[in-house]
N, CA, C and O atoms as CSV, one atom per row, in Angstrom:
chain,resi,resn,atom,element,x,y,z
A,1,MET,N,N,117.728,84.740,154.110
A,1,MET,CA,C,117.983,86.234,153.867
A,1,MET,C,C,118.349,86.170,152.301
A,1,MET,O,O,119.214,85.431,151.832
A,2,GLU,N,N,117.598,87.010,151.615
A,2,GLU,CA,C,117.802,87.290,150.226
A,2,GLU,C,C,118.999,88.096,150.012
A,2,GLU,O,O,119.082,89.141,150.658
A,3,ILE,N,N,120.044,87.748,149.120
A,3,ILE,CA,C,121.255,88.395,148.897
A,3,ILE,C,C,121.184,89.379,147.556
A,3,ILE,O,O,121.575,90.544,147.488
A,4,PHE,N,N,120.617,88.630,146.581
A,4,PHE,CA,C,120.341,89.552,145.358
A,4,PHE,C,C,119.312,88.718,144.529
A,4,PHE,O,O,119.046,87.539,144.765
A,5,THR,N,N,118.846,89.358,143.680
A,5,THR,CA,C,118.052,88.927,142.415
A,5,THR,C,C,118.611,89.777,141.405
A,5,THR,O,O,118.877,90.970,141.555
A,6,LYS,N,N,118.791,89.021,140.256
A,6,LYS,CA,C,119.247,89.595,138.918
A,6,LYS,C,C,118.729,88.848,137.829
A,6,LYS,O,O,118.582,87.625,137.822
A,7,GLN,N,N,118.423,89.740,136.783
A,7,GLN,CA,C,118.121,89.389,135.486
A,7,GLN,C,C,119.385,89.095,134.727
A,7,GLN,O,O,120.276,89.943,134.682
A,8,LEU,N,N,119.501,87.956,134.140
A,8,LEU,CA,C,120.951,87.353,133.503
A,8,LEU,C,C,120.992,88.194,132.035
A,8,LEU,O,O,120.010,88.488,131.353
A,9,THR,N,N,122.208,88.454,131.787
A,9,THR,CA,C,122.694,89.013,130.546
A,9,THR,C,C,123.618,87.976,129.887
A,9,THR,O,O,124.041,87.021,130.538
A,10,PRO,N,N,123.919,88.158,128.644
A,10,PRO,CA,C,124.716,87.233,127.898
A,10,PRO,C,C,126.123,87.203,128.398
A,10,PRO,O,O,126.822,86.196,128.285
A,11,VAL,N,N,126.554,88.365,128.978
A,11,VAL,CA,C,127.826,88.523,129.782
A,11,VAL,C,C,127.854,87.544,130.956
A,11,VAL,O,O,128.857,86.862,131.164
A,12,ASP,N,N,126.828,87.471,131.680
A,12,ASP,CA,C,126.565,86.771,132.956
A,12,ASP,C,C,126.819,85.160,132.638
A,12,ASP,O,O,127.380,84.371,133.398
A,13,LEU,N,N,126.352,84.911,131.528
A,13,LEU,CA,C,126.480,83.422,131.066
A,13,LEU,C,C,127.550,83.065,130.482
A,13,LEU,O,O,127.825,81.865,130.494
A,14,GLU,N,N,128.438,84.009,129.816
A,14,GLU,CA,C,129.452,83.583,129.142
A,14,GLU,C,C,130.689,83.767,130.123
A,14,GLU,O,O,131.573,82.911,130.078
A,15,ARG,N,N,130.810,84.889,131.055
A,15,ARG,CA,C,132.104,85.195,131.621
A,15,ARG,C,C,132.094,84.792,133.085
A,15,ARG,O,O,133.115,84.485,133.700
A,16,GLY,N,N,130.781,84.816,133.639
A,16,GLY,CA,C,130.657,84.470,135.138
A,16,GLY,C,C,129.577,85.612,135.621
A,16,GLY,O,O,129.409,86.678,135.028
A,17,LEU,N,N,128.945,85.239,136.687
A,17,LEU,CA,C,127.925,86.124,137.091
A,17,LEU,C,C,128.310,87.137,138.139
A,17,LEU,O,O,128.589,86.760,139.278
A,18,VAL,N,N,128.338,88.518,137.766
A,18,VAL,CA,C,128.848,89.715,138.397
A,18,VAL,C,C,127.668,89.982,139.354
A,18,VAL,O,O,126.526,90.180,138.938
A,19,LEU,N,N,128.013,89.976,140.681
A,19,LEU,CA,C,126.980,90.303,141.661
A,19,LEU,C,C,126.571,91.889,141.599
A,19,LEU,O,O,127.433,92.759,141.478
A,20,PRO,N,N,125.349,92.142,141.681
A,20,PRO,CA,C,124.988,93.496,141.620
A,20,PRO,C,C,125.683,94.330,142.657
A,20,PRO,O,O,126.065,93.695,143.640
A,21,ARG,N,N,125.932,95.636,142.645
A,21,ARG,CA,C,126.555,96.503,143.550
A,21,ARG,C,C,125.819,96.468,144.934
A,21,ARG,O,O,126.437,96.564,145.994
A,22,ASP,N,N,124.617,96.341,144.865
A,22,ASP,CA,C,123.630,96.431,145.842
A,22,ASP,C,C,123.347,95.116,146.685
A,22,ASP,O,O,122.612,95.126,147.673
A,23,SER,N,N,123.963,94.037,146.233
A,23,SER,CA,C,123.943,92.663,146.712
A,23,SER,C,C,124.369,92.800,148.244
A,23,SER,O,O,125.209,93.602,148.650
A,24,ASN,N,N,123.632,91.857,149.064
A,24,ASN,CA,C,123.824,91.869,150.404
A,24,ASN,C,C,124.799,90.573,150.892
A,24,ASN,O,O,124.814,90.068,152.015
A,25,LEU,N,N,125.487,90.243,149.896
A,25,LEU,CA,C,126.534,89.117,150.266
A,25,LEU,C,C,127.723,89.679,150.926
A,25,LEU,O,O,128.500,90.430,150.336
A,26,GLU,N,N,127.889,89.248,152.368
A,26,GLU,CA,C,128.949,89.634,153.104
A,26,GLU,C,C,130.008,88.761,153.142
A,26,GLU,O,O,129.909,87.606,153.558
A,27,HIS,N,N,131.165,89.336,152.666
A,27,HIS,CA,C,132.283,88.314,152.597
A,27,HIS,C,C,132.539,87.863,154.041
A,27,HIS,O,O,132.483,88.735,154.908
A,28,PRO,N,N,132.796,86.681,154.375
A,28,PRO,CA,C,133.150,86.253,155.583
A,28,PRO,C,C,134.376,86.921,156.204
A,28,PRO,O,O,134.394,87.023,157.431
A,29,GLN,N,N,135.318,87.348,155.546
A,29,GLN,CA,C,136.427,88.105,155.918
A,29,GLN,C,C,137.035,88.631,154.653
A,29,GLN,O,O,136.766,88.053,153.600
A,30,PRO,N,N,137.840,89.685,154.658
A,30,PRO,CA,C,138.484,90.032,153.330
A,30,PRO,C,C,139.252,88.966,152.862
A,30,PRO,O,O,139.869,88.254,153.653
A,31,PHE,N,N,139.279,88.766,151.539
A,31,PHE,CA,C,139.916,87.641,150.802
A,31,PHE,C,C,140.618,88.203,149.571
A,31,PHE,O,O,140.292,89.287,149.087
A,32,HIS,N,N,141.617,87.419,149.063
A,32,HIS,CA,C,142.276,87.613,147.831
A,32,HIS,C,C,142.153,86.263,147.014
A,32,HIS,O,O,142.370,85.218,147.627
A,33,GLY,N,N,141.831,86.215,145.725
A,33,GLY,CA,C,141.534,85.064,144.969
A,33,GLY,C,C,140.138,84.656,144.904
A,33,GLY,O,O,139.298,85.347,144.328
A,34,THR,N,N,139.847,83.467,145.524
A,34,THR,CA,C,138.579,83.015,145.377
A,34,THR,C,C,138.172,82.493,146.811
A,34,THR,O,O,139.025,82.166,147.636
A,35,ILE,N,N,136.772,82.435,147.062
A,35,ILE,CA,C,136.222,81.575,148.185
A,35,ILE,C,C,135.052,80.599,147.529
A,35,ILE,O,O,134.416,80.852,146.506
A,36,GLU,N,N,134.939,79.562,148.268
A,36,GLU,CA,C,133.860,78.627,147.669
A,36,GLU,C,C,132.525,78.754,148.494
A,36,GLU,O,O,132.554,78.939,149.710
A,37,LEU,N,N,131.366,78.647,147.786
A,37,LEU,CA,C,130.012,78.725,148.412
A,37,LEU,C,C,129.355,77.471,147.932
A,37,LEU,O,O,129.058,77.315,146.748
A,38,SER,N,N,129.112,76.511,148.931
A,38,SER,CA,C,128.281,75.437,148.569
A,38,SER,C,C,126.853,75.784,148.422
A,38,SER,O,O,126.263,76.295,149.374
A,39,THR,N,N,126.229,75.540,147.264
A,39,THR,CA,C,125.008,76.216,147.023
A,39,THR,C,C,124.020,75.008,146.532
A,39,THR,O,O,124.381,74.041,145.861
A,40,ILE,N,N,122.730,75.261,146.997
A,40,ILE,CA,C,121.677,74.251,146.464
A,40,ILE,C,C,120.967,75.034,145.325
A,40,ILE,O,O,120.792,76.241,145.488
A,41,VAL,N,N,120.559,74.449,144.218
A,41,VAL,CA,C,119.947,75.269,143.086
A,41,VAL,C,C,118.549,74.558,143.013
A,41,VAL,O,O,118.398,73.336,143.025
A,42,GLU,N,N,117.637,75.409,142.941
A,42,GLU,CA,C,116.180,74.841,142.379
A,42,GLU,C,C,115.702,75.925,141.587
A,42,GLU,O,O,116.114,77.084,141.551
A,43,SER,N,N,114.545,75.253,140.803
A,43,SER,CA,C,113.688,76.168,139.911
A,43,SER,C,C,112.716,76.920,140.820
A,43,SER,O,O,112.592,76.705,142.025
A,44,SER,N,N,112.048,77.817,140.114
A,44,SER,CA,C,110.871,78.583,141.140
A,44,SER,C,C,109.866,77.437,141.318
A,44,SER,O,O,109.130,77.488,142.304
A,45,ALA,N,N,109.750,76.311,140.382
A,45,ALA,CA,C,108.713,75.507,140.827
A,45,ALA,C,C,109.098,74.402,141.842
A,45,ALA,O,O,108.380,73.434,142.094
A,46,GLY,N,N,110.361,74.658,142.423
A,46,GLY,CA,C,110.853,73.731,143.564
A,46,GLY,C,C,111.714,72.522,143.084
A,46,GLY,O,O,112.118,71.699,143.907
A,47,THR,N,N,112.009,72.407,141.684
A,47,THR,CA,C,112.896,71.335,141.230
A,47,THR,C,C,114.257,71.678,141.438
A,47,THR,O,O,114.820,72.682,141.003
A,48,ARG,N,N,114.832,70.613,142.255
A,48,ARG,CA,C,116.268,70.858,142.514
A,48,ARG,C,C,117.276,70.235,141.539
A,48,ARG,O,O,116.993,69.202,140.932
A,49,LEU,N,N,118.455,70.864,141.388
A,49,LEU,CA,C,119.428,70.127,140.636
A,49,LEU,C,C,119.931,69.034,141.642
A,49,LEU,O,O,119.861,69.235,142.854
A,50,PRO,N,N,120.464,67.818,141.094
A,50,PRO,CA,C,120.703,66.746,141.981
A,50,PRO,C,C,121.418,66.902,143.202
A,50,PRO,O,O,121.092,66.328,144.241
A,51,ASP,N,N,122.529,67.783,143.073
A,51,ASP,CA,C,123.506,67.821,144.093
A,51,ASP,C,C,123.811,69.385,144.406
A,51,ASP,O,O,123.458,70.216,143.569
A,52,PRO,N,N,124.361,69.734,145.415
A,52,PRO,CA,C,124.558,71.017,145.755
A,52,PRO,C,C,125.914,71.433,144.886
A,52,PRO,O,O,126.828,70.627,144.712
A,53,VAL,N,N,125.930,72.521,144.464
A,53,VAL,CA,C,127.187,73.103,143.359
A,53,VAL,C,C,127.947,73.941,144.199
A,53,VAL,O,O,127.402,74.790,144.905
A,54,THR,N,N,129.314,73.744,144.172
A,54,THR,CA,C,130.244,74.706,144.761
A,54,THR,C,C,130.534,75.861,143.818
A,54,THR,O,O,131.085,75.634,142.740
A,55,ILE,N,N,130.215,76.987,144.149
A,55,ILE,CA,C,130.522,78.195,143.328
A,55,ILE,C,C,131.676,78.770,143.883
A,55,ILE,O,O,131.749,78.928,145.102
A,56,HIS,N,N,132.780,79.170,142.970
A,56,HIS,CA,C,133.797,79.924,143.334
A,56,HIS,C,C,133.571,81.320,143.216
A,56,HIS,O,O,132.973,81.662,142.197
A,57,CYS,N,N,133.923,82.253,144.054
A,57,CYS,CA,C,133.789,83.684,143.879
A,57,CYS,C,C,135.280,84.298,143.831
A,57,CYS,O,O,136.261,83.861,144.432
A,58,SER,N,N,135.222,85.289,143.071
A,58,SER,CA,C,136.528,85.962,142.553
A,58,SER,C,C,136.238,87.404,142.913
A,58,SER,O,O,135.114,87.902,142.854
A,59,THR,N,N,137.409,88.076,143.314
A,59,THR,CA,C,137.248,89.724,143.464
A,59,THR,C,C,138.494,90.117,142.596
A,59,THR,O,O,138.980,91.232,142.787
A,60,ARG,N,N,139.017,89.334,141.709
A,60,ARG,CA,C,140.210,89.693,140.991
A,60,ARG,C,C,139.763,90.920,139.973
A,60,ARG,O,O,140.625,91.705,139.579
A,61,SER,N,N,138.528,91.042,139.606
A,61,SER,CA,C,138.167,92.146,138.619
A,61,SER,C,C,137.891,93.382,139.523
A,61,SER,O,O,137.742,94.436,138.905
A,62,GLY,N,N,137.799,93.434,140.829
A,62,GLY,CA,C,137.376,94.432,141.513
A,62,GLY,C,C,136.056,94.385,142.078
A,62,GLY,O,O,135.678,95.114,142.995
A,63,ARG,N,N,135.279,93.395,141.431
A,63,ARG,CA,C,133.975,93.236,141.873
A,63,ARG,C,C,133.713,91.675,142.125
A,63,ARG,O,O,134.396,90.827,141.551
A,64,LEU,N,N,132.740,91.362,142.968
A,64,LEU,CA,C,132.616,90.035,143.336
A,64,LEU,C,C,131.722,89.312,142.241
A,64,LEU,O,O,130.605,89.698,141.896
A,65,VAL,N,N,132.438,88.127,141.718
A,65,VAL,CA,C,132.029,87.559,140.415
A,65,VAL,C,C,131.867,85.839,140.891
A,65,VAL,O,O,132.744,85.261,141.532
A,66,PHE,N,N,130.823,85.305,140.525
A,66,PHE,CA,C,130.595,83.964,140.597
A,66,PHE,C,C,131.293,83.370,139.384
A,66,PHE,O,O,130.880,83.654,138.260
A,67,THR,N,N,132.388,82.515,139.567
A,67,THR,CA,C,133.150,82.057,138.341
A,67,THR,C,C,132.845,80.499,138.114
A,67,THR,O,O,131.779,80.129,137.622
A,68,ARG,N,N,133.758,79.698,138.468
A,68,ARG,CA,C,133.877,78.316,138.377
A,68,ARG,C,C,132.627,77.729,139.165
A,68,ARG,O,O,132.409,78.078,140.325
A,69,GLY,N,N,131.897,76.916,138.563
A,69,GLY,CA,C,130.535,76.345,139.261
A,69,GLY,C,C,129.406,76.817,138.822
A,69,GLY,O,O,128.418,76.099,138.674
A,70,TRP,N,N,129.424,78.174,138.545
A,70,TRP,CA,C,128.319,79.031,138.020
A,70,TRP,C,C,127.912,78.462,136.587
A,70,TRP,O,O,126.751,78.161,136.309
A,71,HIS,N,N,128.932,78.350,135.750
A,71,HIS,CA,C,128.833,77.775,134.517
A,71,HIS,C,C,128.004,76.476,134.394
A,71,HIS,O,O,127.163,76.227,133.531
A,72,ASP,N,N,128.441,75.624,135.517
A,72,ASP,CA,C,127.663,74.220,135.579
A,72,ASP,C,C,126.147,74.522,135.794
A,72,ASP,O,O,125.238,73.960,135.182
A,73,ILE,N,N,125.999,75.482,136.739
A,73,ILE,CA,C,124.597,75.821,136.958
A,73,ILE,C,C,123.738,76.304,135.842
A,73,ILE,O,O,122.587,75.922,135.629
A,74,ALA,N,N,124.405,77.178,135.152
A,74,ALA,CA,C,123.584,77.952,133.887
A,74,ALA,C,C,123.388,76.800,132.985
A,74,ALA,O,O,122.256,76.705,132.511
A,75,ARG,N,N,124.286,75.874,132.638
A,75,ARG,CA,C,124.096,74.919,131.846
A,75,ARG,C,C,123.022,73.882,132.232
A,75,ARG,O,O,122.085,73.666,131.464
A,76,ASP,N,N,123.136,73.262,133.368
A,76,ASP,CA,C,122.297,72.269,133.921
A,76,ASP,C,C,120.944,72.849,134.183
A,76,ASP,O,O,119.985,72.082,134.105
A,77,ALA,N,N,120.756,74.028,134.466
A,77,ALA,CA,C,119.402,74.751,134.579
A,77,ALA,C,C,119.045,75.316,133.211
A,77,ALA,O,O,118.004,75.969,133.131
A,78,GLY,N,N,119.721,75.155,132.232
A,78,GLY,CA,C,119.214,75.693,130.913
A,78,GLY,C,C,118.958,77.305,131.017
A,78,GLY,O,O,118.032,77.871,130.437
A,79,LEU,N,N,119.730,77.826,131.682
A,79,LEU,CA,C,119.471,79.406,131.672
A,79,LEU,C,C,119.984,80.089,130.329
A,79,LEU,O,O,120.913,79.738,129.603
A,80,LYS,N,N,119.147,81.123,130.214
A,80,LYS,CA,C,119.456,82.038,129.025
A,80,LYS,C,C,119.356,83.478,129.602
A,80,LYS,O,O,118.883,83.807,130.690
A,81,SER,N,N,119.919,84.287,128.612
A,81,SER,CA,C,119.707,85.744,128.948
A,81,SER,C,C,118.176,86.058,129.133
A,81,SER,O,O,117.324,85.652,128.343
A,82,GLY,N,N,117.892,86.849,130.294
A,82,GLY,CA,C,116.653,87.364,130.506
A,82,GLY,C,C,115.980,86.516,131.707
A,82,GLY,O,O,115.058,86.951,132.397
A,83,ASP,N,N,116.541,85.317,131.847
A,83,ASP,CA,C,116.241,84.437,133.043
A,83,ASP,C,C,116.595,85.152,134.341
A,83,ASP,O,O,117.558,85.919,134.357
A,84,THR,N,N,115.861,84.936,135.426
A,84,THR,CA,C,116.193,85.573,136.754
A,84,THR,C,C,116.717,84.713,137.752
A,84,THR,O,O,116.123,83.645,137.899
A,85,VAL,N,N,117.826,84.974,138.560
A,85,VAL,CA,C,118.278,84.192,139.593
A,85,VAL,C,C,118.210,85.029,140.897
A,85,VAL,O,O,118.504,86.224,140.943
A,86,THR,N,N,117.793,84.287,141.952
A,86,THR,CA,C,117.630,84.869,143.163
A,86,THR,C,C,118.437,84.122,144.008
A,86,THR,O,O,118.239,82.908,144.051
A,87,PHE,N,N,119.538,84.747,144.867
A,87,PHE,CA,C,120.449,84.067,145.726
A,87,PHE,C,C,120.192,84.342,147.260
A,87,PHE,O,O,120.159,85.493,147.697
A,88,TYR,N,N,120.003,83.172,148.096
A,88,TYR,CA,C,119.675,83.392,149.482
A,88,TYR,C,C,120.841,82.815,150.327
A,88,TYR,O,O,121.554,81.915,149.883
A,89,GLN,N,N,121.019,83.364,151.571
A,89,GLN,CA,C,121.880,82.659,152.433
A,89,GLN,C,C,120.889,81.874,153.303
A,89,GLN,O,O,119.980,82.440,153.910
A,90,GLU,N,N,121.091,80.587,153.341
A,90,GLU,CA,C,120.223,79.591,154.061
A,90,GLU,C,C,120.874,78.329,154.263
A,90,GLU,O,O,121.142,77.657,153.266
A,91,VAL,N,N,121.184,77.886,155.469
A,91,VAL,CA,C,121.881,76.716,155.766
A,91,VAL,C,C,120.705,75.476,155.477
A,91,VAL,O,O,119.645,75.439,156.103
A,92,ASN,N,N,121.040,74.593,154.547
A,92,ASN,CA,C,120.146,73.527,154.170
A,92,ASN,C,C,120.811,72.399,153.506
A,92,ASN,O,O,121.334,72.550,152.402
A,93,GLY,N,N,120.815,71.278,154.124
A,93,GLY,CA,C,121.206,70.047,153.542
A,93,GLY,C,C,122.778,70.097,153.373
A,93,GLY,O,O,123.307,69.524,152.420
A,94,GLY,N,N,123.465,70.743,154.248
A,94,GLY,CA,C,125.148,70.896,154.084
A,94,GLY,C,C,125.588,71.952,153.175
A,94,GLY,O,O,126.782,72.190,152.987
A,95,ALA,N,N,124.487,72.688,152.519
A,95,ALA,CA,C,124.881,73.826,151.693
A,95,ALA,C,C,124.522,75.097,152.523
A,95,ALA,O,O,123.581,75.123,153.316
A,96,GLN,N,N,125.372,76.176,152.268
A,96,GLN,CA,C,125.193,77.405,152.964
A,96,GLN,C,C,124.335,78.308,152.215
A,96,GLN,O,O,123.837,79.271,152.798
A,97,TYR,N,N,124.094,78.079,150.894
A,97,TYR,CA,C,123.333,79.125,150.144
A,97,TYR,C,C,122.322,78.251,149.179
A,97,TYR,O,O,122.397,77.048,148.930
A,98,LYS,N,N,121.491,79.078,148.774
A,98,LYS,CA,C,120.297,78.569,147.894
A,98,LYS,C,C,120.105,79.620,146.786
A,98,LYS,O,O,120.018,80.834,146.973
A,99,MET,N,N,120.052,78.963,145.576
A,99,MET,CA,C,119.746,79.803,144.495
A,99,MET,C,C,118.363,79.365,143.976
A,99,MET,O,O,118.016,78.184,143.995
A,100,THR,N,N,117.680,80.243,143.568
A,100,THR,CA,C,116.232,79.871,142.658
A,100,THR,C,C,116.446,80.411,141.385
A,100,THR,O,O,116.838,81.570,141.247
A,101,VAL,N,N,116.199,79.601,140.368
A,101,VAL,CA,C,116.179,80.219,138.926
A,101,VAL,C,C,114.782,80.291,138.373
A,101,VAL,O,O,113.970,79.408,138.648
A,102,ARG,N,N,114.476,81.297,137.614
A,102,ARG,CA,C,113.256,81.309,136.952
A,102,ARG,C,C,113.436,81.755,135.406
A,102,ARG,O,O,113.922,82.835,135.069
A,103,ASN,N,N,113.056,80.943,134.687
A,103,ASN,CA,C,113.151,81.111,133.130
A,103,ASN,C,C,111.952,82.268,132.728
A,103,ASN,O,O,110.788,82.355,133.119
A,104,ALA,N,N,112.632,83.006,131.905
A,104,ALA,CA,C,111.778,84.184,131.346
A,104,ALA,C,C,110.601,83.838,130.739
A,104,ALA,O,O,109.556,84.449,130.964
A,105,GLY,N,N,110.697,82.730,129.844
A,105,GLY,CA,C,109.440,82.230,129.205
A,105,GLY,C,C,108.552,81.754,130.012
A,105,GLY,O,O,107.487,81.321,129.571
């Protein structure tokens, strides 16, 4: 199930990926602070990062934001402003979620 697709901005890369207001990510239950999402990351060509990444989500700003773990994905996948990420809920290889990244160029 697709949760969201977003074209990245410089703010997403520097501060954390803010989920779009229309994302379909349902919180398992109301929470304060952070939750962890085990995520497999792959390119649109199907190349995977070696290990699943744990993304920490925070609601401290009033919106759901991917924080710690997201910066590792952005760095390891070489993401830049204008690139697109699609986030899916999918149980696969011990991870609960899958993120596909597509470079703008």
